[in-house]
LOSENU-514773 format. One record per residue (C-alpha): chain; x, y, z. Coordinates in nm, 4 decimals, decimal comma. Example, Ala and Ser with C-alpha at 12.3 -4.5 7.8 and 13.67 -1.06 7.14 Angstrom:
<atoms>
+-------+----------+----------+----------+
: chain :       xx :       yy :       zz :
+-------+----------+----------+----------+
:     A :   1,2300 :  -0,4500 :   0,7800 :
:     A :   1,3670 :  -0,1060 :   0,7140 :
+-------+----------+----------+----------+
</atoms>
This chain:
<atoms>
+-------+----------+----------+----------+
: chain :       xx :       yy :       zz :
+-------+----------+----------+----------+
:     A :   0,8807 :   2,3855 :  -6,2218 :
:     A :   0,5225 :   2,4227 :  -6,1329 :
:     A :   0,2673 :   2,6757 :  -6,2639 :
:     A :   0,0339 :   2,8821 :  -6,0642 :
:     A :  -0,3005 :   3,0272 :  -6,1722 :
:     A :  -0,3260 :   3,2156 :  -6,5012 :
:     A :  -0,1490 :   3,5628 :  -6,4929 :
:     A :   0,0899 :   3,4582 :  -6,2115 :
:     A :   0,3663 :   3,2892 :  -6,3956 :
:     A :   0,5745 :   2,9764 :  -6,2848 :
:     A :   0,6924 :   2,9202 :  -5,9471 :
:     A :   0,9896 :   2,7346 :  -5,8466 :
:     A :   1,0251 :   2,4337 :  -5,6210 :
:     A :   1,2240 :   2,6782 :  -5,3847 :
:     A :   0,9655 :   2,9327 :  -5,3890 :
:     A :   0,6872 :   2,6718 :  -5,2913 :
:     A :   0,9081 :   2,5434 :  -5,0083 :
:     A :   0,9756 :   2,8867 :  -4,8590 :
:     A :   0,6091 :   2,9559 :  -4,8714 :
:     A :   0,5128 :   2,6374 :  -4,7206 :
:     A :   0,7810 :   2,6915 :  -4,4412 :
:     A :   0,6614 :   3,0327 :  -4,3716 :
:     A :   0,2961 :   2,9106 :  -4,3299 :
:     A :   0,4037 :   2,6405 :  -4,1111 :
:     A :   0,6292 :   2,8637 :  -3,8960 :
:     A :   0,3287 :   3,1026 :  -3,8600 :
:     A :   0,0965 :   2,8286 :  -3,7586 :
:     A :   0,3509 :   2,7015 :  -3,5080 :
:     A :   0,3922 :   3,0572 :  -3,3818 :
:     A :   0,0266 :   3,1188 :  -3,3263 :
:     A :  -0,0328 :   2,7816 :  -3,1510 :
:     A :   0,2552 :   2,8452 :  -2,9155 :
:     A :   0,1138 :   3,1695 :  -2,8317 :
:     A :  -0,2397 :   3,0575 :  -2,7656 :
:     A :  -0,1049 :   2,7679 :  -2,5530 :
:     A :   0,0906 :   3,0066 :  -2,3480 :
:     A :  -0,2188 :   3,2201 :  -2,3008 :
:     A :  -0,4496 :   2,9263 :  -2,1974 :
:     A :  -0,1939 :   2,7828 :  -1,9821 :
:     A :  -0,1496 :   3,1038 :  -1,7901 :
:     A :  -0,5283 :   3,1572 :  -1,7449 :
:     A :  -0,5576 :   2,7968 :  -1,6155 :
:     A :  -0,2911 :   2,7943 :  -1,3609 :
:     A :  -0,0792 :   2,4969 :  -1,2590 :
:     A :  -0,3704 :   2,2339 :  -1,1952 :
:     A :  -0,5642 :   2,3322 :  -1,4928 :
:     A :  -0,2676 :   2,3205 :  -1,6998 :
:     A :  -0,2108 :   1,9526 :  -1,6686 :
:     A :  -0,5823 :   1,8953 :  -1,7401 :
:     A :  -0,5621 :   2,0889 :  -2,0469 :
:     A :  -0,2465 :   1,9307 :  -2,1617 :
:     A :  -0,4071 :   1,5844 :  -2,1247 :
:     A :  -0,7005 :   1,6953 :  -2,3149 :
:     A :  -0,5030 :   1,8363 :  -2,6097 :
:     A :  -0,2618 :   1,5441 :  -2,6139 :
:     A :  -0,5798 :   1,3151 :  -2,6480 :
:     A :  -0,7229 :   1,5282 :  -2,9342 :
:     A :  -0,3922 :   1,5030 :  -3,1158 :
:     A :  -0,3636 :   1,1234 :  -3,0841 :
:     A :  -0,7309 :   1,0858 :  -3,1924 :
:     A :  -0,6658 :   1,3078 :  -3,4886 :
:     A :  -0,3747 :   1,0923 :  -3,5888 :
:     A :  -0,5705 :   0,7765 :  -3,5442 :
:     A :  -0,8789 :   0,9210 :  -3,7422 :
:     A :  -0,6749 :   1,0268 :  -4,0484 :
:     A :  -0,5750 :   0,6860 :  -4,1198 :
:     A :  -0,2800 :   0,7876 :  -4,3471 :
:     A :  -0,5160 :   0,9379 :  -4,5829 :
:     A :  -0,2769 :   1,2571 :  -4,6257 :
:     A :  -0,0247 :   1,0183 :  -4,8080 :
:     A :  -0,3134 :   0,8809 :  -5,0234 :
:     A :  -0,3834 :   1,2376 :  -5,1333 :
:     A :  -0,0286 :   1,2908 :  -5,2451 :
:     A :  -0,0392 :   0,9668 :  -5,4417 :
:     A :  -0,3820 :   1,0390 :  -5,5930 :
:     A :  -0,2705 :   1,4007 :  -5,6894 :
:     A :   0,0645 :   1,2910 :  -5,8238 :
:     A :   0,0029 :   0,9561 :  -5,9929 :
:     A :  -0,3632 :   0,9179 :  -6,0561 :
:     A :  -0,4059 :   1,2960 :  -6,1450 :
:     A :  -0,7150 :   1,3263 :  -5,9359 :
:     A :  -0,8402 :   1,7033 :  -5,9586 :
:     A :  -0,7313 :   1,8906 :  -5,6497 :
:     A :  -1,0913 :   2,0231 :  -5,6021 :
:     A :  -1,2215 :   1,6594 :  -5,5775 :
:     A :  -0,9594 :   1,5736 :  -5,3161 :
:     A :  -1,0333 :   1,8907 :  -5,1073 :
:     A :  -1,3965 :   1,7952 :  -5,1139 :
:     A :  -1,2981 :   1,4532 :  -4,9923 :
:     A :  -1,0887 :   1,5885 :  -4,7323 :
:     A :  -1,3768 :   1,8178 :  -4,6095 :
:     A :  -1,5982 :   1,5044 :  -4,5656 :
:     A :  -1,3546 :   1,3089 :  -4,3928 :
:     A :  -1,2620 :   1,5962 :  -4,1713 :
:     A :  -1,6167 :   1,6414 :  -4,0592 :
:     A :  -1,7063 :   1,2746 :  -4,0228 :
:     A :  -1,3816 :   1,1553 :  -3,8708 :
:     A :  -1,3461 :   1,4841 :  -3,6671 :
:     A :  -1,7001 :   1,4512 :  -3,5155 :
:     A :  -1,6377 :   1,0856 :  -3,4416 :
:     A :  -1,3157 :   1,1817 :  -3,2599 :
:     A :  -1,4664 :   1,4597 :  -3,0663 :
:     A :  -1,7456 :   1,2202 :  -2,9524 :
:     A :  -1,4826 :   0,9675 :  -2,8308 :
:     A :  -1,2914 :   1,2325 :  -2,6490 :
:     A :  -1,6119 :   1,3505 :  -2,4900 :
:     A :  -1,6888 :   1,0045 :  -2,3730 :
:     A :  -1,3203 :   0,9356 :  -2,2470 :
:     A :  -1,4155 :   0,9904 :  -1,8714 :
:     A :  -1,6709 :   0,7215 :  -1,8940 :
:     A :  -1,4549 :   0,4939 :  -2,0790 :
:     A :  -1,1214 :   0,5472 :  -1,8954 :
:     A :  -1,2258 :   0,7133 :  -1,5759 :
:     A :  -0,8878 :   0,6349 :  -1,4096 :
:     A :  -0,7234 :   0,8750 :  -1,6625 :
:     A :  -0,9801 :   1,1227 :  -1,7569 :
:     A :  -1,1933 :   1,1270 :  -1,4357 :
:     A :  -1,0349 :   1,4856 :  -1,3104 :
:     A :  -1,0334 :   1,6484 :  -1,6455 :
:     A :  -1,3114 :   1,9031 :  -1,6753 :
:     A :  -1,5842 :   1,9060 :  -1,9331 :
:     A :  -1,4719 :   2,2319 :  -2,0544 :
:     A :  -1,1135 :   2,1380 :  -2,1259 :
:     A :  -1,2343 :   1,8159 :  -2,3110 :
:     A :  -1,4929 :   2,0319 :  -2,5096 :
:     A :  -1,2351 :   2,2751 :  -2,6192 :
:     A :  -1,0015 :   1,9995 :  -2,7217 :
:     A :  -1,2658 :   1,8001 :  -2,9031 :
:     A :  -1,3827 :   2,1003 :  -3,1112 :
:     A :  -1,0190 :   2,1374 :  -3,2510 :
:     A :  -1,0279 :   1,7761 :  -3,3907 :
:     A :  -1,2163 :   1,8325 :  -3,7078 :
:     A :  -0,9930 :   2,1371 :  -3,7805 :
:     A :  -0,6642 :   1,9653 :  -3,7096 :
:     A :  -0,7799 :   1,6739 :  -3,9181 :
:     A :  -0,8662 :   1,9126 :  -4,2083 :
:     A :  -0,5443 :   2,0906 :  -4,1767 :
:     A :  -0,3357 :   1,7746 :  -4,1974 :
:     A :  -0,5267 :   1,6248 :  -4,4836 :
:     A :  -0,5036 :   1,9469 :  -4,6885 :
:     A :  -0,1278 :   1,9881 :  -4,6418 :
:     A :  -0,0635 :   1,7230 :  -4,9075 :
:     A :  -0,2733 :   1,9382 :  -5,1484 :
:     A :  -0,0670 :   2,2581 :  -5,1092 :
:     A :   0,0902 :   2,4126 :  -5,4099 :
+-------+----------+----------+----------+
</atoms>
């Protein structure tokens, strides 16, 4: 059993798992809704450009996190590093790695023009702005509960 903040009592593993599942399901639902709305607004041609930009942002997020979410779980569970210290580290990494990934995505048309030449700057900018937030969310997932 795990314990929560003072005054809330102990929480079971099942309770933590249900809470995590609910939050992930809500996040997934909101993401699907936003993607449907954006896809409808962009039309068929813009939808492909948007999909390429988003897929590139997700790929850059995976590259920039460097497996640190697993290190967080290890440091929290084995080395007993304070969650607040890990959260601060995550914020710094999300900012630095996220900005680096965003810059790489914005430079993609110059680096790989055969792939990104037709993608609008607006689509790239929207996807690039999501990288720090995606990175922070994935790094913080190991610190839940």
